[in-house]
N, C-alpha and C positions, 0 to 999 in steps of 0.2 A: 544824674540830672537829665531831665527830658525837656526838649524844646518843641513847640508846636507852631507851625506857620500856616495860616489859612490864606487862600486866594480864591478868586473867581467871583467876588461880589461885584455889584454894579447897579446901574439904573435901568429898569426895564418897565414895560407896560403890562397892564393886567392881561393875563392869559399867556404871557411869555414864559420861557424856561431859563434856568440858570443851573450851572453845575459848580458847586464849591468843592475845593480840595483842601486837604490838611495833611501836611507832611510832618512826621515825628522824627526827631533826631535825638542822639544821646544814647542812654542805656536802652537796650532792647530786652524784651521779656517774651517768653514763649506763649503766655496766655494773658490777655488783657482786653479791656473794653475801650472803645472809643465812641464818643458821643458828640452830638451837635445840640447846642442850646442857642437861644436867641433872647435879645433884650431890646424892647422898644422903649422909646423915651418915656420916662415916668413910670415904667413898669418893672417888675421883678424879672430876673432872668428865668426863662422857662425851658423845659425840656422839649426837644424836637424829635430826635431819633438817636438810637445807639445800636452798636453792633459788638458782639463777642468775636474778636478777630480769629480765634482758633477754629470756630465752628460756623461762623457766618450767621448765627442766630441774631435776630434783630428785634427792636421794639420801637414803636412810634407813638407820638402824641396823637390823640384823636383828631386834632385840628389839621393834621397834615397827612394822615393815613390815606393812601390811595392817590396822593398827589406827589409826595416826596418819597425818595428811595435812597437808602444808605447802603454803601458797599465799601469793601476794603481790599487792599492788596497788601498781604502780610509781608511779602518779600520786599516791598518798597516802603513799608511802614506808613502807608498812606490810606486815608479814608476819604470817601467822596459823599457828597449829598446832591443828588439830582433833584431839582425842584421844578415841577411842572405846574401849569395852570396857576401861576402866581397871582396873588390878590393883594390889594393895598394893605390889608391887615397882616401880611407877611413881612412888611417893612420892619426891619430891625437890624441890629448888629448881630451877626452870627458868630458864635464861638465854638471852636473845637476843644474837646476835653479828652483826657486820657486817665483811665483808672488802672493802676498796676497792682493794687491789693487784691487778694483772692475774693471771689464772689460766686454766688450760686445763680441768681437770676440777673439778667442784664440790668445794670444800674440805670436809673432814670431821674435821679435827683442831683442837684448841684453839689451837695455835700459828699456825694459818693465818688467824686472825681478829684484826683490829686494835682493834675497839671492842666493848665489852660493856655490857649493861644491868645493873641492880642485882639482877634476879632476882624471880621470883614463886613462892610456895610452892604446891605441889600435894600434897595429902594424900589417899590413897585408903584407906579403912577396909574391912576384910574383913567 
């Protein structure tokens, strides 16, 4: 079993930065992906960024590319999401997710991840 705990959310103003963290505990795996998704009120959960922990290969949604950066610490089973130049449209609950099944390309859809955290709220005021 895998547990994921997110932290770092909060209320910020447009243009500010935040850094989210997600710590994974439980069973560990030599090669897996971790991703960040977000869900705004009334909308479906959407992909933000993901990383293959063994190689550092990343993938980003077009809406955040150039502003957000995902990174990971394999030894600490932790993934980070550095969010810069935040905008009101970035307001959402941000979820950390983990895929343990084998994959070729970095997974970017909700259905490709097996484990999810409880989420952390990010609110950006204009």
